[in-house]
C-alpha positions as CSV (number, residue, x, y, z in Angstrom):
1,M,-4.4,-18.3,6.9
2,K,-7.1,-16.0,8.1
3,P,-6.4,-12.7,9.9
4,T,-6.4,-13.1,13.7
5,N,-7.9,-9.8,14.4
6,A,-9.8,-6.9,12.7
7,S,-6.7,-4.7,12.7
8,A,-5.0,-7.1,10.3
9,R,-7.8,-6.4,7.8
10,A,-8.2,-2.7,8.3
11,M,-6.5,0.1,6.4
12,P,-4.1,1.6,9.0
13,S,-5.2,4.9,10.5
14,A,-2.8,7.8,11.1
15,R,-2.9,6.8,14.8
16,A,-1.8,3.2,13.8
17,V,1.0,4.6,11.7
18,R,2.2,6.7,14.7
19,F,2.0,3.6,16.9
20,Y,4.1,1.6,14.4
21,V,6.7,4.4,14.4
22,A,6.8,4.7,18.2
23,N,7.2,1.0,18.6
24,G,9.9,0.6,16.0
25,L,7.9,-1.2,13.3
26,L,8.2,1.7,10.9
27,D,11.2,4.0,10.3
28,R,10.7,7.6,11.6
29,P,9.4,9.9,8.9
30,E,11.2,12.9,7.5
31,G,10.1,16.0,9.5
32,A,7.7,16.0,12.4
33,G,4.0,16.6,13.2
34,T,1.9,17.7,10.2
35,A,5.1,18.2,8.2
36,A,6.1,14.5,8.5
37,T,6.5,12.8,5.2
38,Y,6.7,9.1,4.4
39,G,8.5,7.7,1.5
40,Y,8.6,4.5,-0.5
41,R,10.4,2.5,2.2
42,H,7.7,3.5,4.7
43,L,5.0,2.2,2.2
44,L,6.9,-1.1,1.9
45,Q,7.2,-1.4,5.6
46,L,3.5,-0.7,6.1
47,L,2.6,-3.2,3.5
48,A,4.9,-5.8,5.1
49,I,3.3,-5.2,8.5
50,K,-0.2,-5.6,7.2
51,I,0.7,-8.7,5.2
52,R,2.4,-10.4,8.2
53,Q,-0.6,-9.4,10.4
54,R,-2.9,-11.1,7.9
55,E,-0.7,-14.2,8.1
56,G,-1.3,-14.2,11.9
57,Q,2.1,-12.9,13.1
58,T,2.3,-10.8,16.3
59,L,3.6,-7.2,16.2
60,D,6.6,-8.4,18.3
61,A,7.5,-11.0,15.7
62,I,7.0,-8.5,12.9
63,K,9.2,-6.0,14.7
64,K,12.0,-8.5,14.9
65,E,11.6,-9.4,11.2
66,M,11.6,-5.7,10.2
67,R,14.9,-5.1,12.0
68,E,16.5,-7.9,10.0
69,V,15.2,-6.8,6.5
70,T,17.2,-4.1,4.7
71,G,17.4,-2.6,1.3
72,D,15.6,-4.2,-1.6
73,A,15.0,-7.4,0.4
74,L,11.9,-5.7,1.9
75,E,10.7,-4.8,-1.6
76,R,11.2,-8.4,-2.8
77,R,9.4,-9.8,0.2
78,V,6.4,-7.6,-0.3
79,A,6.3,-8.2,-4.0
80,A,6.5,-12.0,-3.4
81,S,3.6,-11.8,-1.0
82,L,1.4,-9.7,-3.2
83,A,2.3,-11.3,-6.5
84,P,-0.2,-14.2,-6.3
85,A,-3.1,-11.9,-5.5
86,L,-2.2,-9.5,-8.2
87,T,-1.6,-12.0,-11.0
88,L,-4.9,-13.7,-10.4
89,Q,-6.6,-10.6,-11.6
90,M,-4.4,-10.0,-14.6
91,D,-5.9,-10.4,-18.0
92,T,-3.4,-10.0,-20.8
93,S,-6.2,-9.7,-23.4
94,A,-7.2,-6.1,-22.5
95,P,-10.0,-4.7,-24.7
96,K,-8.6,-2.3,-27.1
97,H,-10.0,0.7,-28.9
98,N,-8.3,1.0,-32.3
99,G,-5.7,-1.4,-31.1
100,V,-4.9,0.4,-27.9
101,A,-6.0,-0.7,-24.4
102,S,-8.0,2.0,-22.5
103,W,-6.8,3.0,-19.1
104,R,-7.9,5.4,-16.4
105,H,-5.2,7.6,-14.8
106,V,-5.8,8.6,-11.2
107,P,-3.3,11.2,-9.7
108,I,-2.3,10.3,-6.2
109,A,0.5,12.7,-5.4
110,D,3.3,14.6,-7.1
111,G,5.0,12.0,-9.3
112,V,2.6,9.2,-8.3
113,E,-0.3,8.1,-10.5
114,L,-2.5,5.0,-10.4
115,H,-3.3,3.3,-13.8
116,V,-6.4,1.1,-14.0
117,R,-7.5,-0.6,-17.1
118,D,-11.1,0.4,-18.0
119,D,-12.4,-3.2,-18.0
120,S,-11.0,-3.9,-14.5
121,P,-13.6,-4.3,-11.7
122,A,-11.5,-1.7,-9.9
123,A,-12.3,0.9,-12.6
124,R,-15.6,1.9,-10.8
125,D,-15.6,5.5,-9.7
126,D,-16.3,4.7,-6.1
127,L,-13.5,2.2,-6.0
128,L,-11.1,4.6,-7.7
129,V,-11.9,7.3,-5.1
130,A,-11.3,4.8,-2.3
131,L,-8.0,3.6,-3.8
132,R,-6.9,7.1,-4.3
133,E,-7.7,8.1,-0.7
134,M,-6.1,5.0,0.8
135,L,-2.9,5.6,-1.2
136,R,-2.8,9.3,-0.3
137,N,-3.3,8.4,3.4
138,T,-0.6,5.8,3.3
139,L,1.8,8.2,1.6
140,G,0.8,11.0,4.0
141,R,-0.2,13.2,1.1
142,N,-3.8,14.3,1.8
143,D,-3.0,17.8,0.5
144,F,-2.9,16.7,-3.1
145,G,-5.6,18.3,-5.3
146,T,-8.7,16.2,-6.2
């Protein structure tokens, strides 16, 4: 199903995240203002919101669903939705240098790193920068060194 509006396709802005929190779609972050931090559950909730928007669901319907999903059920739901898209790009025959696949490591935040195999279309520098910034914004960690 195609997205019903442009916001379903867009990376959520800080304003959109605050809107989702204010309207009960996302749990409140730890702290407040510029000290607010978002964790793994927030990331899963945000992914679930965007996935459901792309499927054509209204925010009211998504809000109701989000209230009913607890614990690892949210993680399973997001993983099940993303799995087909992710597995289409997987190639188990990674090119190897001296028998070892070559990977690019992109630091995102303290304890978070993105690994991209060198032969992946996503290994382009411009895409890696975009992915890094998107993930940092999603995690609320813009202060991590470049």
